[in-house]
C-alpha positions in Angstrom: 85.3 -10.1 101.8 81.5 -10.3 101.5 79.6 -13.5 100.9 77.5 -14.4 97.8 73.8 -15.0 97.7 74.3 -18.7 97.1 70.9 -20.5 97.3 69.1 -18.0 99.6 65.8 -16.6 98.4 63.7 -14.5 100.8 60.6 -16.2 102.0 59.2 -13.4 104.2 59.8 -9.8 105.0 60.9 -9.0 108.5 57.5 -7.9 109.8 55.4 -10.8 108.4 56.2 -13.6 110.8 53.8 -14.5 113.7 53.3 -17.3 116.2 51.3 -19.2 113.5 54.7 -19.5 111.7 56.4 -21.4 114.5 58.5 -24.3 113.3 58.7 -23.0 109.7 62.1 -22.6 108.0 62.4 -19.1 106.7 64.9 -16.8 104.8 65.1 -13.2 105.8 67.3 -10.4 104.4 67.9 -6.9 105.8 70.0 -4.5 107.8 71.2 -4.9 111.4 69.3 -2.4 113.5 70.6 -3.5 117.0 73.0 -6.2 118.2 73.0 -7.7 121.8 75.3 -10.4 123.2 73.7 -12.0 126.3 76.1 -14.6 127.7 77.2 -16.0 124.3 73.8 -15.9 122.6 73.7 -13.1 120.1 70.4 -11.3 119.4 70.0 -9.1 116.3 67.1 -6.9 115.3 67.0 -7.4 111.6 65.1 -4.7 109.6 63.9 -4.4 106.1 61.4 -2.0 104.4 58.5 -3.7 106.2 59.7 -3.9 109.8 61.9 -5.7 112.3 62.3 -9.3 113.4 64.6 -10.6 116.1 67.0 -13.2 115.0 69.2 -15.4 117.3 72.6 -16.9 117.0 73.1 -19.7 119.5 76.3 -21.7 119.6 74.4 -24.8 120.7 72.4 -24.6 117.4 75.4 -23.9 115.1 78.8 -23.1 116.4 80.3 -22.1 113.1 77.4 -19.7 112.3 77.7 -18.3 115.9 81.4 -17.6 115.4 80.8 -15.9 112.1 78.0 -13.8 113.8 80.6 -12.4 116.3 81.7 -9.8 113.7 78.2 -8.5 112.9 77.6 -4.8 113.7 75.0 -2.1 113.1 74.0 -1.6 109.5 75.6 -4.8 108.2 73.5 -6.3 105.5 72.6 -10.0 106.1 70.8 -12.9 104.6 69.8 -15.5 107.1 68.1 -18.9 107.1 66.6 -20.4 110.2 63.6 -21.8 112.1 60.8 -19.6 113.6 60.6 -20.3 117.3 58.4 -19.0 120.1 60.0 -16.4 122.4 60.0 -17.4 126.1 57.0 -16.0 128.0 59.1 -13.6 129.9 60.7 -12.3 126.7 57.5 -11.5 124.7 57.5 -8.0 123.3 53.9 -6.6 122.8 55.4 -3.5 121.2 56.5 -5.4 118.1 54.3 -7.1 115.6 56.8 -10.0 115.6 57.2 -9.9 119.4 55.9 -13.4 120.0 58.6 -15.1 117.9 62.3 -15.0 116.9 64.2 -16.9 114.3 67.0 -19.3 115.4 69.6 -19.0 112.7 71.5 -21.9 111.1 72.8 -20.1 107.9 74.3 -16.7 107.6 75.4 -14.7 104.6 77.1 -11.3 105.2 76.3 -9.3 102.0 77.9 -6.0 103.2 79.9 -4.7 106.1 79.4 -1.2 107.4 81.2 1.3 109.6 79.2 2.2 112.6 77.1 5.3 111.8 77.4 8.5 113.8 73.8 8.0 114.9 71.3 5.2 114.7 69.2 4.8 111.5 65.7 4.9 112.9 62.4 6.4 111.9 61.9 8.6 114.9 65.3 9.9 115.8 66.3 13.4 116.6 69.9 14.1 115.9 71.6 17.5 116.0 72.7 19.1 112.8 76.3 18.9 113.9 76.1 15.1 114.2 74.1 14.7 110.9 76.8 16.5 108.9 79.9 15.5 110.9 81.0 13.2 108.1 81.0 16.0 105.6 84.1 18.2 105.2 83.8 21.3 103.1 86.3 24.1 102.3 85.5 27.5 103.6 83.2 29.5 101.3 86.0 31.8 100.1 88.0 28.8 98.8 85.0 27.2 97.2 84.4 30.2 95.0 88.0 31.4 94.6 88.8 32.4 91.0 85.1 32.1 89.8 83.4 35.1 88.4 
């Protein structure tokens, strides 16, 4: 079952947060781009139409939210509320506009679950035609047009 919006209202798009926003409480909404579990702490790259922000689920921050986050997979649609924190110096990502920060999550709403796609949903991805259409099944051409004049 999916969650409801409740009291969450987006405060920022995923690409807007910077180190000047550290300590602010924010609400983000978007799709899961990538999910990584590093020794119990879950890192998610959350994307929306503007870009990507890394969000963090730490059991020391909220055990119940961390447990709920265990099920999150690629392309789930989430609403999250949390505090902007600085990334550790050795984790800074100069390749991302939001690479100096991450959002430590204390509320999670799963709006929609998704099956893992056959290929990642990314701007610059080359996928073979056979992968792109692997989900489509069509009848042979003769059967499609049988009995039509």
